[in-house]
Residue frames as qw, qx, qy, qz and C-alpha x, y, z in Angstrom:
[[0.862, -0.015, 0.049, 0.504, 3.94, -22.13, 12.11],
 [0.147, -0.929, 0.123, 0.318, 6.53, -19.41, 12.73],
 [0.752, 0.617, -0.120, 0.199, 8.95, -18.77, 9.92],
 [0.776, -0.079, -0.145, 0.609, 12.70, -18.81, 10.34],
 [0.210, 0.487, 0.015, 0.848, 12.81, -15.04, 9.73],
 [0.489, -0.695, -0.142, -0.508, 10.21, -14.39, 12.43],
 [0.862, -0.420, -0.183, 0.217, 12.11, -16.56, 14.93],
 [0.620, 0.141, -0.079, 0.768, 15.30, -14.70, 14.14],
 [0.066, -0.625, -0.087, -0.773, 13.54, -11.34, 14.53],
 [0.693, -0.655, -0.168, -0.249, 12.13, -12.43, 17.91],
 [0.846, -0.227, -0.150, 0.459, 15.55, -13.66, 19.05],
 [0.407, 0.363, -0.018, 0.838, 17.14, -10.37, 17.98],
 [0.321, -0.697, -0.114, -0.631, 14.53, -8.33, 19.86],
 [0.824, -0.540, -0.170, 0.027, 15.06, -10.45, 22.98],
 [0.745, -0.005, -0.100, 0.660, 18.82, -9.95, 22.71],
 [0.142, 0.545, 0.035, 0.825, 18.37, -6.18, 22.31],
 [0.567, -0.704, -0.134, -0.406, 16.18, -6.10, 25.42],
 [0.875, -0.339, -0.155, 0.309, 18.79, -8.11, 27.31],
 [0.549, 0.241, -0.060, 0.798, 21.53, -5.69, 26.26],
 [0.158, -0.674, -0.086, -0.717, 19.40, -2.71, 27.30],
 [0.754, -0.623, -0.145, -0.149, 18.78, -4.28, 30.71],
 [0.832, -0.143, -0.114, 0.524, 22.48, -5.06, 31.15],
 [0.309, 0.472, -0.010, 0.826, 23.34, -1.44, 30.28],
 [0.441, -0.723, -0.095, -0.522, 20.90, -0.22, 32.93],
 [0.869, -0.460, -0.122, 0.133, 22.43, -2.57, 35.49],
 [0.696, 0.139, -0.072, 0.700, 25.95, -1.45, 34.53],
 [0.025, 0.642, 0.024, 0.766, 24.97, 2.21, 34.87],
 [0.664, -0.680, -0.092, -0.297, 23.53, 1.48, 38.32],
 [0.888, -0.239, -0.103, 0.379, 26.68, -0.39, 39.35],
 [0.491, 0.369, -0.041, 0.788, 28.87, 2.49, 38.14],
 [0.262, -0.727, -0.055, -0.632, 26.74, 4.97, 40.08],
 [0.815, -0.570, -0.090, -0.051, 27.02, 2.89, 43.26],
 [0.814, 0.005, -0.082, 0.575, 30.78, 2.54, 42.79],
 [0.238, 0.550, -0.016, 0.801, 31.16, 6.30, 42.35],
 [0.510, -0.727, -0.072, -0.455, 29.07, 6.94, 45.47],
 [0.891, -0.386, -0.099, 0.217, 31.24, 4.54, 47.49],
 [0.647, 0.218, -0.052, 0.728, 34.42, 6.22, 46.24],
 [0.061, -0.685, -0.031, -0.725, 33.02, 9.66, 47.09],
 [0.715, -0.658, -0.086, -0.219, 32.06, 8.48, 50.59],
 [0.877, -0.153, -0.101, 0.445, 35.54, 6.99, 51.07],
 [0.440, 0.391, -0.032, 0.808, 37.23, 10.23, 50.03],
 [0.317, -0.734, -0.071, -0.596, 34.94, 12.36, 52.18],
 [0.837, -0.533, -0.110, 0.051, 35.76, 10.16, 55.20],
 [0.784, 0.076, -0.079, 0.611, 39.44, 10.56, 54.40],
 [0.269, 0.351, -0.045, 0.896, 39.45, 14.38, 54.36],
 [0.014, -0.383, -0.609, 0.694, 36.44, 15.05, 56.57],
 [0.231, 0.712, 0.657, 0.088, 33.03, 16.38, 55.65],
 [0.042, -0.915, -0.106, 0.386, 33.77, 20.08, 56.25],
 [0.255, -0.536, 0.533, 0.603, 36.98, 20.00, 54.20],
 [0.357, 0.252, 0.812, 0.387, 35.30, 18.05, 51.39],
 [0.174, 0.852, 0.489, -0.065, 32.55, 20.65, 51.18],
 [0.134, -0.858, 0.152, 0.472, 35.11, 23.47, 51.22],
 [0.371, -0.249, 0.696, 0.562, 37.19, 21.80, 48.52],
 [0.311, 0.505, 0.753, 0.287, 34.13, 21.43, 46.31],
 [0.051, 0.925, 0.288, -0.244, 33.05, 25.04, 46.91],
 [0.220, -0.707, 0.381, 0.554, 36.51, 26.28, 45.94],
 [0.386, 0.020, 0.784, 0.485, 36.61, 24.02, 42.87],
 [0.260, 0.726, 0.628, 0.101, 33.26, 25.37, 41.71],
 [0.050, -0.922, -0.076, 0.377, 34.37, 28.96, 42.23],
 [0.120, -0.655, 0.535, 0.519, 37.44, 28.52, 39.97],
 [0.754, 0.374, -0.337, -0.421, 35.81, 26.11, 37.50],
 [0.910, -0.255, 0.317, -0.082, 36.16, 22.38, 38.19],
 [0.874, 0.403, -0.018, 0.269, 38.47, 21.64, 35.26],
 [0.229, 0.784, -0.343, 0.464, 40.91, 24.37, 36.29],
 [0.579, -0.616, 0.415, -0.335, 40.89, 23.14, 39.88],
 [0.979, -0.016, 0.201, 0.030, 41.54, 19.54, 38.81],
 [0.703, 0.587, -0.148, 0.372, 44.41, 20.57, 36.53],
 [0.042, -0.789, 0.399, -0.465, 46.00, 22.68, 39.27],
 [0.746, -0.465, 0.403, -0.255, 45.71, 19.91, 41.86],
 [0.970, 0.193, 0.083, 0.125, 47.06, 17.29, 39.47],
 [0.478, 0.712, -0.300, 0.417, 50.15, 19.45, 38.88],
 [0.288, -0.686, 0.478, -0.468, 50.70, 19.56, 42.65],
 [0.954, -0.197, 0.084, -0.208, 50.13, 15.84, 43.15],
 [0.362, -0.591, 0.705, 0.154, 53.26, 13.81, 44.05],
 [0.421, 0.387, -0.701, -0.427, 54.37, 11.48, 41.23],
 [0.136, 0.048, -0.984, 0.106, 53.79, 8.26, 43.22],
 [0.264, 0.285, 0.658, -0.645, 50.27, 9.27, 44.23],
 [0.397, 0.218, -0.366, -0.813, 48.60, 9.53, 40.80],
 [0.475, 0.217, 0.826, -0.214, 45.41, 7.51, 40.30],
 [0.033, 0.183, 0.713, 0.676, 43.57, 6.76, 37.07],
 [0.347, 0.266, 0.353, -0.827, 40.29, 8.68, 36.80]]
């Protein structure tokens, strides 16, 4: 006979495993979403320009490049990151 405490412990472990699996699935979904967004943006500006933009951003530090581009961005065009 399994005690009430042991059943509760088993249920808790099962729930923790379920949460861990859901976190893995969520991380995978987020990765796929980011890849789709990147592909969409690359199509929009073209592969060569996308590569050049990334090279320039790396050369001036990504955060500085993002800040500079956000300052130039028209008010109606802002997107949440």
